[in-house]
Phi, psi and omega in degrees: 000141181291153179300321181295320178298322178297318180294318179297319178298318180296318179297315179300317179298318180294322180296319179296318178297318179297318179299316177299314181299319180293323181291327182279351177290133181296153179299331183287346182283138183290168181296323179296318179295324178294317178300320177298319180295319180294318179300316179298321181294319179296317178299318178297325180292319178298315178301317180298317183297316179296317181293329181293326180290336186249356183228162177247143183306131175075000182227159177260012183282150178277156180292156181299139178287160180301322180297321179291321178299317179297317179299321180295316180297314180299319180298311179297324180294316179299317180297316181293319179297318179299320180293317182293317180298315180299319179294320180295316179298319180293320180292318180296320179297313180298320184286313188281324188258312189275309189274315185233070180291343183279350181287143181274155180121322176079179183266118183238086184295327181291323178293318178298317179299316182294315181297311182298324182287314183293323181278317188279331185297309180298318181297314181295321179298317180296312182298316181294320178299315179298318181296315180295319179295321178298316178298319180294316179297320179299315178297318180296321177297317178298317179296319179298318178298318179297315178297323179296317178298317179295323179295320178298314179299317180297317179297317178299316179297316179297323180295318178296318178298318179297321179295317178296317179298319179296318179296317178298318180296318179295320178295317178297320178296322179292319177297320178297319178297316180296315179299315179297322179295318179295313179298321178295320178298317178295314183295322183286332185251358178287140176282340176281146179267114181260126184227136175252125184249143174282165179301334180268010173089015179263144178287130175259322180211142175222131182292155181299340180296346179297327181291323177290326183281315188249344182088351178273147172283165179299320180297320179294319180293320180296334179272351183268153174280168182294335183265003188294319184245007175270150178295137183302326181288339184259338184298318181297322179295314180297319179296320179294325177296315181293318182293333180278355184269158173234162180301336180281345180286152174282175179298146177237148184238139178216155178250141179204178180251140179230150182253127177286172179296329179275005176092355180285134180268129181239147171273134180230154175246119184252126174249121185240149177221124178281130182268171184293330179273016181072006171284177184226135172250125183235148175231122186245134182231136176286128181231024181300316180297321179293319178297321178296319178294321177299316179298320178295321179294320178297317177297318179296322178295317177298319179295320179296318178297319178296320178295320177296321178296318177297318179298317179296318178296318179298316180297317179297315181293318182293317179296324178294314182290330177282320183289331182297309176290328178296331178302316180288318183296309182295317184294309183288327176294326176293321176296318180292326179298328180275357181286143179255004184259357182277147173291156181305319180294318178294320179298323178295318180295319178298322179296322177296318178298316181296316179297319180295319179293323177295321178296315178298320178297322179294322177298314179299318180295320179297314179298318180294316180297317181295321178296320179293322178293319179296323181277356182071023183258011180284129183254143180240138183230118185267135175218153174295140179207160177260116183303318180291321178297326176298316180295318181293318180292327178293315178294330178297325178293335183255011184298319181295317179297319180292321180295325180295333179257006179060043178262149179261129179252129182224146177234134176222161181219153176212164180082208182291161177226161179134162182288151176236166180250117181193181179274097185297316185297317181290321176295322177295323178298316178294313182295322178295323177294316177301311185291319180294323175295320179299317178294320182296319187259014178242109181288328179200158179121220187229156172238119183245137173243121178250123179250123179227141177233137179233142178099158177229175179098221187276347181213153177226156176264113182262131176228127178236127179243138175242111183249142177226171177246043186269209189284338179080175183229136177293154184296324181286348180263343184294329182293339184246004188293335181264009176275154183290147180057031182242132171229176184303312172198178184296328181295329178298315180296320180291321185276320187250345180079185179106159182260347184080016179261339188302308181291326176298320177295318179300316180298316180297319182296310183296318179293325176294332177274002177085022182247188178236156181220148181193181182213145172231132187207149173229128182298130179084350181252316180145179183226154174230111174263138184217159169214152177213147181200158178267130181229145176289151178281154179243148181288318181204162180285151175290156185303322183285347174272327181284317185289160175285179180302141181300148181291139178270004182277075179284140184298132177298343181285354181292126177259121187239135175248121179255118183246113180201136181283345180265117182296328179297318180294321178297318179295323179297314180299318178297322179292319179296325183264002182303320181300343184263356175052049180277161175272101188246129173244154183233155175216145186266352178198180184292325179296314179296326180294318180295319178297319181295318181292325180287338181271322187221150178281143176229153178271324181215145176239127171263113190243120170287163183258304183273105181218154177288169180066296179214126180283171184292328180294315179295317179300319180296315180299318181290324177297319182289327187261330188259331181271154184249163171066221185296329184298323181284349182252006182296133174297129180242123181249123177291130178234092193212159174276357175279102187240004178291153184304317179296324179292319177296319179298321179294326176298314181292323178295329180287346179117002177287154185262335185205175184218132173236123180272146175272148357297142183288128173270122184305320181295316179295325177297314180295320179296319180295316178297325179294320181293323189254007178291131181293335183280347180279143182298320184289342181288335184283328186238001182233161181249139180291153177296159181297143181297147180262135180271000000 
């Protein structure tokens, strides 16, 4: 093929490739992008054309050189000439010798050879050259078509990739726009001020909310230093917090004061995060309203604490003032009840007075117990006890009340048996409340106490039920029966009395011990009050639980000093102890008590707390510190209407050994004297149990 024809073919081929490339560009692609695609296609076509001239399809071999092509043509020409010459010689021989021997001229092989060679060689060379060139052009055309097909496929693939890349780029750009829009929406509408700081402390970005918070525009804030609107006393603290942080640290929060553009001072909460480039990202929130609320809450808390202190003082004073006269009423009415010289009518009146005073004392005790439970000042003391023995001793205390109404009291037990470890006094208080209520609301019939224990090993589940055949409780009232100041209805309070605190106290006690409490009742049939709790088992009962009631036969040799500013109380103690013919001395205040102890030896001192001239706490401290020998070791028992836990603790801290609350219970008084009498064997080597509040 001629060089010009080859060039024209290449140009035509490139033009076709360019047309294909332009046609395969999507309509959405811009004109500039299409031109780029066509330019790329033309460059690829040129590369292809050059490579086509020097390579063969599927091989890395180079095309034949011109000398080799010439040698090939000459070789084929020589072979063809040899065949033609041989054929000419054979034909001449047949004609001249075999077929027409009569012809003149004869057989001339050299002439035939020369003629055939001179005539056939150029013609054959031309024909063979044309044939070889045609085959070569044919191969090149086939190869070009193949390359063209591959180029079309490549262009299509590149176009699809470009389309996918364009779609991905547009999607990413759209997501970026949406994300930027969301962040902008958050930044523009957030009440917090978001600020980006450079490592040298300059503002790079501040959210628009800064203008609402501080009154400054963004341009004004960007031109201000970090300390421009912060309080001078707080700027150093915030700066130290930031300087102490590292990029690995989490966000830190600090509170400080900032000044608005109008001069108003605001409290703000700043949360800062150190970035990897040592810059800082901060979020600032106005907390002036919160700080104001905190101050109000602190003031309210202080006021509440002050109110609680006033309440505690009021409760302490009221219980003291109530218990002091009740001490005389309960004590002397009890002495008169045991008198055998009264007429029946007088004895009945005294009994009414005694019952009324006991009721009033129970009200005072309920109010005091509930106040202690609300304040969390209720103390629990665990001792080994026998659950069935607890039930029997509780009913024994109520035997007279049950007998007066002709009620039958019964105790039964089931399940496991054995001593448990718990607060006997508090459980007795709950059980006594259940049983006394059962007697109060049962006109006739029986009162049953069922004691059951379940489980073995280190702990048992104790359940005690008190059942009666009384008036019962309506279903709508059972849900509120354990609430304070709650009774079945107003008629119950009018007919039976009571404050409605007893069951509320029982519920608080049982729940404080980790147990449950409840009631089952049918109107007109009766009620069953129960409680259950898990208690550890005990190896054996404590000595004061095993032994019978302590003997009241106190030795007449006991020398007792009674210190009380109230003459009625001194007379009452002397009256209660008169059957024992003790040697009793009295003193009206702490000064007189110290003088009496310094003059004569005593075995036990009963000391009031609130007295004129010198109170009992001061007198006790001086006896312990200033007197020598036996006088400084005399057992001192507080005998006071101050029965709150803190008051009892102050008595023991002052050096007193025990505590008796007023009104004085004769049995508790005798037990205390028995424990602390110097003449008793156990008093010399044992210590009395801690006083019970």
